[in-house]
C-alpha positions in Angstrom: 0.0 0.0 0.0 1.4 3.4 -1.1 4.9 4.1 0.2 7.3 2.5 2.7 9.2 5.4 4.0 9.4 5.8 7.8 11.1 7.7 10.6 12.6 6.5 13.8 11.6 7.6 17.3 13.4 10.7 18.7 16.0 9.6 21.2 14.2 11.5 24.0 10.9 9.8 23.3 9.9 7.0 25.6 6.8 5.0 24.6 4.2 4.0 27.2 4.0 0.3 27.9 0.3 -0.1 26.9 -2.8 1.7 26.0 -5.8 1.3 28.2 -9.1 1.8 26.4 -11.9 3.3 28.4 -15.6 2.4 28.4 -17.9 4.3 26.1 -21.4 4.6 27.4 -22.8 5.3 23.9 -21.5 4.6 20.4 -19.1 7.2 18.9 -19.6 7.9 15.2 -16.3 8.8 13.4 -17.9 12.1 12.3 -18.0 13.1 16.0 -15.4 15.8 16.7 -12.5 14.9 18.9 -13.5 17.9 21.0 -16.9 16.5 21.7 -17.7 15.2 25.2 -18.1 11.7 23.7 -14.3 11.4 23.8 -14.0 12.6 27.4 -12.0 10.2 29.6 -10.6 8.3 26.6 -7.5 6.2 27.2 -4.3 8.0 26.1 -1.1 6.9 24.5 1.7 9.2 23.2 3.6 8.5 20.0 6.1 10.8 18.2 4.3 14.0 17.2 0.9 12.9 18.5 -1.4 10.9 20.7 -3.7 8.0 20.4 -7.2 8.1 22.1 -9.1 4.9 22.7 -12.6 4.0 24.0 -14.7 0.9 23.4 -18.0 -0.7 24.1 -19.1 -4.3 23.6 -19.1 -4.0 19.8 -16.6 -1.4 18.6 -13.2 0.1 19.4 -13.2 3.9 19.0 -9.7 5.1 18.1 -8.3 8.5 17.2 -4.8 9.3 15.9 -4.3 12.9 17.0 -1.3 13.9 14.8 -0.6 17.3 16.4 2.5 17.8 14.1 0.5 17.6 10.9 -0.7 21.2 10.7 -1.0 21.4 6.9 -4.7 21.3 5.8 -3.9 19.9 2.4 -5.6 16.6 2.2 -5.4 15.2 -1.3 -1.6 15.4 -1.5 -1.1 11.7 -0.6 -1.9 12.0 3.2 -3.0 8.6 4.5 -2.9 6.2 7.4 -2.3 2.5 8.0 -3.8 0.7 11.0 -2.7 -2.9 11.6 -4.0 -5.4 14.2 -2.5 -8.7 15.3 -5.7 -10.7 15.0 -4.4 -13.9 16.5 -2.4 -12.0 19.2 0.8 -14.0 18.7 3.0 -10.9 18.0 4.0 -12.2 14.6 2.6 -11.7 11.1 0.1 -14.5 10.3 -0.9 -14.8 6.6 -4.6 -14.4 5.9 -5.3 -13.6 9.5 -3.8 -10.3 10.6 -5.4 -7.2 9.1 -4.5 -3.7 8.0 -6.9 -0.8 7.5 -6.1 2.0 5.1 -7.7 4.6 2.8 -9.0 4.0 -0.6 -6.7 6.2 -2.8 -8.4 9.6 -3.3 -11.2 9.0 -0.8 -10.3 10.6 2.5 -13.3 9.1 4.4 -13.6 5.7 2.8 -11.9 2.9 4.8 -10.4 -0.2 3.2 -9.3 -3.5 4.8 -6.8 -6.0 3.7 -5.1 -9.1 5.2 -1.4 -9.6 5.6 0.2 -12.3 3.4 3.6 -11.8 5.0 5.9 -9.0 6.1 5.0 -5.9 4.1 2.8 -7.9 1.7 -1.0 -7.7 1.7 -4.0 -8.9 -0.2 -6.0 -6.4 -2.3 -8.1 -3.8 -0.5 -11.9 -4.1 0.1 -14.5 -2.3 2.1 -14.8 -3.6 5.7 -18.2 -5.0 6.8 -18.7 -2.5 9.7 -15.7 -0.5 10.4 -15.4 3.2 9.4 -12.9 6.1 9.4 -13.1 9.8 9.2 -10.5 12.6 8.8 -10.8 15.8 10.9 -8.7 19.0 10.8 -8.9 21.2 13.8 -7.9 21.6 17.5 -7.8 18.7 19.9 -7.4 18.3 23.7 -3.6 18.1 23.1 -3.2 21.2 20.9 -5.2 24.3 20.1 -3.4 24.7 16.8 -5.5 23.1 14.0 -4.0 19.8 12.8 -4.9 16.4 11.3 -6.9 13.8 13.3 -7.8 10.3 12.0 -10.8 8.8 13.8 -11.9 5.1 13.6 -14.8 2.9 14.5 -13.4 -0.6 14.4 -15.7 -3.6 14.7 -14.3 -6.0 17.4 -15.4 -9.0 15.3 -13.1 -7.8 12.4 -10.1 -8.0 14.6 -11.2 -11.1 16.5 -11.5 -9.3 19.8 -13.8 -10.5 22.6 -14.5 -8.9 25.9 -15.7 -12.0 27.6 -12.4 -13.3 29.0 -12.9 -14.6 32.6 -9.2 -14.2 33.4 -6.8 -11.6 32.1 -8.1 -8.3 30.7 -8.9 -8.7 27.0 -6.5 -7.1 24.6 -5.2 -6.7 21.1 -1.9 -5.6 19.5 -1.8 -2.7 17.0 0.6 -0.6 15.0 0.0 2.3 12.6 1.4 4.7 10.0 0.4 8.4 9.6 1.7 10.1 6.5 1.6 13.8 5.5 3.1 15.7 2.6 2.9 19.2 4.2 4.7 19.2 6.5 6.7 16.2 5.2 6.0 13.6 7.9 5.8 9.8 7.9 5.6 8.0 11.3 5.5 4.2 11.7 4.7 3.3 15.2 6.4 1.1 16.2 9.2 1.4 13.6 8.7 -1.2 10.7 5.6 -2.6 12.4 4.3 -3.9 9.0 7.5 -6.0 8.7 7.6 -7.3 12.3 4.8 -7.5 14.9 7.1 -8.2 17.8 7.0 -4.7 19.1 3.3 -3.8 18.5 1.6 -1.7 21.2 -0.7 -3.7 23.5 -4.2 -2.2 23.8 -6.3 -3.4 26.8 -10.0 -3.2 26.2 -12.3 -1.8 28.9 -15.1 -4.1 30.0 -16.2 -2.1 33.0 -19.4 -0.2 32.2 -20.7 1.8 35.2 -24.3 0.8 35.8 -26.4 3.3 37.6 -25.8 2.9 41.4 -29.6 2.2 41.6 -29.1 -1.0 39.7 -26.4 -2.4 42.0 -27.1 -4.8 44.8 -26.0 -3.6 48.3 -23.0 -6.0 48.6 -22.9 -8.2 45.5 -23.3 -5.4 43.0 -23.3 -7.5 39.8 -22.9 -11.1 38.7 -20.3 -10.7 36.0 -21.6 -7.5 34.4 -25.3 -8.1 35.1 -26.6 -5.8 37.9 -28.3 -7.5 40.8 -31.0 -5.0 41.8 -34.6 -6.3 41.7 -35.3 -4.3 38.5 -32.8 -6.4 36.6 -32.5 -9.7 38.6 -35.8 -11.1 39.9 -35.6 -12.1 43.6 -38.5 -14.5 43.0 -37.4 -16.3 39.8 -33.6 -15.7 40.0 -33.6 -14.8 36.3 -32.2 -11.5 34.8 -33.4 -9.1 32.1 -31.2 -6.2 31.0 -32.4 -3.2 29.1 -32.0 -2.9 25.3 -28.5 -1.8 24.4 -26.9 -2.8 27.8 -23.5 -4.3 27.6 -24.7 -7.8 28.3 -27.9 -9.1 26.7 -30.2 -11.1 29.0 -33.9 -11.9 28.5 -35.3 -13.5 31.6 -32.0 -15.5 31.7 -30.9 -18.2 34.1 -27.3 -18.4 35.2 -24.6 -21.1 34.7 -20.9 -21.8 34.0 -18.3 -19.9 36.0 -19.7 -16.9 37.9 -18.0 -13.8 39.2 -19.6 -11.9 42.1 -18.5 -8.3 41.8 -18.8 -6.1 44.9 -20.6 -2.7 45.2 -17.4 -0.7 45.5 -18.9 2.2 47.4 -20.5 0.1 50.1 -17.4 -2.2 50.4 -15.2 0.8 50.8 -17.4 2.0 53.6 -17.2 -1.4 55.3 -13.4 -1.3 55.1 -13.6 2.0 56.8 -15.5 0.3 59.6 -12.7 -2.3 60.0 -14.0 -5.0 57.7 -11.0 -7.2 56.5 -12.5 -10.7 56.1 -15.6 -12.0 54.5 -17.5 -15.2 53.9 -19.8 -16.2 51.1 -22.8 -18.2 52.2 -24.9 -20.4 49.9 -28.2 -22.2 50.2 -29.1 -24.9 47.7 -32.6 -25.1 46.2 -35.3 -25.9 48.7 -33.1 -25.4 51.7 -33.1 -22.5 54.2 -29.7 -23.4 55.6 -26.7 -21.3 54.4 -23.3 -22.9 54.4 -19.9 -21.4 53.4 -19.1 -21.4 49.7 -15.4 -22.3 49.2 -13.6 -21.6 46.0 -10.1 -20.7 44.7 -9.4 -18.4 41.8 -6.8 -16.2 40.1 -7.2 -12.5 39.4 -4.7 -10.4 37.5 -3.3 -7.3 39.3 -1.7 -4.4 37.4 1.9 -3.8 38.8 2.6 -0.7 36.8 4.0 -2.5 33.7 1.8 -5.6 33.3 -0.9 -7.8 34.7 0.4 -10.4 37.1 -1.6 -13.3 38.5 -2.6 -13.2 42.1 -4.1 -16.3 43.8 -7.1 -16.1 46.1 -8.5 -18.8 48.3 -10.4 -19.3 51.6 -8.5 -19.7 54.9 -9.2 -22.4 57.5 -12.3 -20.5 58.6 -13.6 -20.5 55.1 -13.1 -16.7 54.9 -11.5 -14.5 52.3 -9.4 -11.4 52.7 -10.9 -8.3 51.2 -9.3 -6.8 48.2 -7.8 -3.3 48.1 -10.3 -1.2 46.2 -7.5 1.2 45.2 -5.7 -1.5 43.2 -6.3 -2.2 39.5 -7.3 -5.8 38.7 -8.4 -7.4 35.5 -11.7 -8.0 37.3 -12.1 -5.2 39.8 -13.9 -5.7 43.1 -14.1 -9.5 42.6 -15.6 -11.1 45.7 -15.5 -14.7 44.4 -15.2 -16.7 41.3 -16.7 -20.2 41.3 -18.0 -22.9 39.0 -21.7 -23.8 39.1 -21.1 -27.0 37.2 -22.4 -29.9 39.3 -24.8 -27.7 41.2 -28.4 -28.8 41.3 -30.7 -27.0 38.8 -33.0 -24.6 40.5 -33.1 -21.5 42.7 -29.9 -21.0 44.7 -29.4 -18.2 47.3 -26.2 -16.4 48.3 -25.2 -13.8 50.9 -22.1 -12.2 52.4 -21.0 -11.6 55.9 -18.0 -9.5 57.1 -15.5 -9.7 59.9 -12.6 -7.7 61.3 -9.0 -9.0 60.8 -9.4 -11.4 63.7 -12.0 -13.3 61.6 -14.3 -13.4 64.6 -15.6 -9.9 65.2 -18.5 -9.2 62.8 -19.0 -6.0 60.9 -22.6 -5.2 60.2 -23.5 -4.7 56.5 -26.6 -4.0 54.5 -28.8 -7.2 54.2 -28.8 -8.8 50.8 -29.8 -12.3 49.7 -29.1 -12.9 46.1 -31.3 -15.5 44.3 -30.0 -17.1 41.1 -31.7 -19.8 39.0 -28.7 -22.1 38.1 -29.1 -24.2 35.0 -26.2 -25.8 33.2 -28.3 -28.2 31.2 -28.3 -27.7 27.4 -31.5 -28.0 25.4 -32.6 -31.3 24.0 -32.6 -31.5 20.2 -33.5 -34.2 17.8 -34.7 -34.8 14.2 -37.6 -37.1 15.0 -38.4 -37.8 11.4 -37.8 -36.7 7.8 -40.5 -38.2 5.5 -41.0 -38.3 1.8 -44.8 -38.7 1.6 -45.6 -41.3 4.3 -42.1 -43.0 4.2 -39.3 -42.2 6.6 -36.1 -41.1 4.9 -33.2 -42.6 6.9 -29.7 -41.1 7.2 -27.5 -41.5 4.2 -30.4 -42.3 1.9 -30.5 -41.2 -1.7 -34.0 -39.9 -2.3 -35.6 -38.9 -5.6 -37.9 -35.9 -5.3 -40.5 -35.8 -8.0 -41.9 -32.8 -9.8 -44.6 -30.4 -8.8 -45.6 -30.4 -5.1 -43.5 -33.4 -4.2 -41.1 -32.8 -1.3 -40.1 -33.6 2.3 -41.8 -33.1 5.7 -40.1 -32.8 9.0 -40.7 -33.4 12.7 -38.2 -32.0 15.2 -37.6 -31.4 18.9 -35.9 -28.4 20.4 -36.8 -28.4 24.0 -35.4 -27.1 27.3 -37.4 -28.7 30.2 -36.4 -25.9 32.6 -37.9 -23.3 30.4 -34.6 -21.6 29.6 -34.6 -21.8 25.8 -33.4 -18.7 23.9 -33.8 -19.8 20.3 -33.9 -22.8 18.0 -33.6 -23.2 14.2 -33.9 -25.9 11.6 -31.9 -25.5 8.4 -30.0 -27.4 5.7 -26.5 -27.0 4.3 -25.5 -28.2 0.9 -22.9 -27.8 -1.9 -20.0 -25.5 -1.3 -20.8 -23.3 1.8 -24.5 -23.0 0.8 -27.3 -23.0 3.4 -31.1 -22.6 3.4 -33.2 -21.7 6.5 -36.3 -23.7 6.9 -37.8 -22.6 10.2 -36.8 -20.9 13.4 -38.2 -19.4 16.7 -36.7 -17.0 19.3 -37.7 -16.3 22.9 -38.2 -12.6 22.2 -41.0 -13.3 19.7 -42.3 -16.7 20.9 -43.6 -15.7 24.4 -44.5 -12.6 26.4 -41.5 -11.1 28.3 -40.9 -12.6 31.7 -42.3 -16.0 30.9 -40.3 -19.2 30.7 -40.1 -21.0 27.3 -39.4 -24.7 26.8 -39.5 -24.7 23.0 -41.1 -27.5 21.0 -41.4 -31.3 21.1 -42.4 -33.5 18.2 -43.0 -30.4 16.2 -44.1 -30.6 12.6 -42.0 -28.0 10.9 -44.2 -25.8 8.7 -43.0 -25.0 5.3 -44.4 -23.1 2.4 -45.6 -24.9 0.4 -46.5 -27.8 2.7 -43.7 -30.1 1.3 -40.2 -28.7 1.3 -38.3 -29.0 -1.9 -34.5 -28.8 -2.2 -33.2 -25.8 -4.2 -30.8 -28.1 -6.3 -29.9 -31.7 -6.6 -27.2 -32.2 -4.0 -26.1 -33.9 -0.7 -27.9 -32.1 2.2 -27.2 -31.9 5.9 -30.4 -31.1 7.9 -29.6 -29.4 11.2 -31.6 -28.6 14.3 -29.9 -26.2 16.7 -31.0 -24.8 20.1 -29.4 -22.2 22.3 -29.9 -21.9 26.1 -31.2 -18.7 27.7 -28.4 -19.0 30.3 -25.7 -16.5 31.0 -22.4 -16.4 32.9 -22.8 -12.7 33.4 -20.8 -11.9 30.3 -22.8 -13.5 27.6 -25.1 -16.5 26.8 -23.7 -20.0 27.1 -25.1 -23.5 26.2 -25.8 -24.8 22.7 -27.0 -28.1 21.2 -27.0 -29.4 17.6 -28.3 -32.5 15.8 -28.1 -33.3 12.1 -29.1 -35.9 9.5 -27.4 -36.2 6.1 -29.3 -37.2 2.9 -28.7 -37.0 -0.9 -31.7 -35.5 -2.8 -32.2 -36.0 -6.5 -34.4 -33.6 -8.4 
């Protein structure tokens, strides 16, 4: 792409070790000025002759290259950017995986994307599915003198980034070039990044939205990122529903997998001020009023000023834990406990926390809170009960001749969750080379009124139009029924089942 000239870092320049993106409460369009309040509080990173600003939400990374040294408002004289991401996070160039964003020549606000084929070698450029860029010329928080600013909205899916890590803080590696003709300026950061990924800058994603304090429980503020107030998490059913657009989607969702109980930082800090140093998590199984200590061991990652380092947590002989320091930065801040629900009985479990002074004996009174969670680690039951041609069952691996006119197949399937925690199911067929056809599907949001449980279907005759389903072409087909659980670990939905039957259909 374009040229390959570059400059080295000035001897006095010392790069920061990492860029910490900050949470964006609302999407930032690339047209939004860098001086707009939407960019307030962005993570900052200095490079030669400029700054990088970074914010993110659950779907996009919002990045700005604030090139304070590019004071020539002369776009169209070969000014451009490159922006590369180490998609597989191995700090080396991986062919057909790692990506580079750049401009379509002559189009200052049209972003292109290409994949690396090797050091300094790329595929052709195409338009990315969701990502966008915009150029701005004007002041910024770092300089009142008008200058060039490149702004980006990068889809996390395009750079293979996920915020749902239970362990270390999610991250990516990136490098970039900014080029100007007036003044003459070409900066590669880090130097020769497009030839060697070993020195790319590490960008840590934010995954810490700040729910309204009114949504937080008194002690256990959130489960993962799902608030625990009664307006989100029903104390009766133990299922959660978040509002549209919230970081984590939950529609009357049960809980499962590995759970993180996150403290209400304000209230915990107050308890520490009263002398609280130890705490114990108590747990009552479904149908029982007896609370017993919940014992677990986990690792959190603490920032030491240069990197995240693992720190082990476990209960002492009194089945108590030592309170974290709220002033320290962890990959999962204010983590009270991390534990696995696998093996727990399905049903309504209850949890509470009690606090003690450093002797582990003297109690410290806290606001009462009993947290109810419906635990369900079962995946939905799925089955293709029958595929019939007329009245005759078509068995797996059969070669079936479909006649003309209205002749075709009929189907009977099961996609059922006995606990009522089904999120969606679908019945489809794949064929040929990466071809697929949807036949029928249902989703919780449209199948039942909000707040109700939904088990799905059993022995369900799949409706098709017309009544008999006809294959689009003569080919081998794989008929697939899939079902997804309406169960969350606090960071996203978990639990999925699939069943398929293969046939060859002649037409």
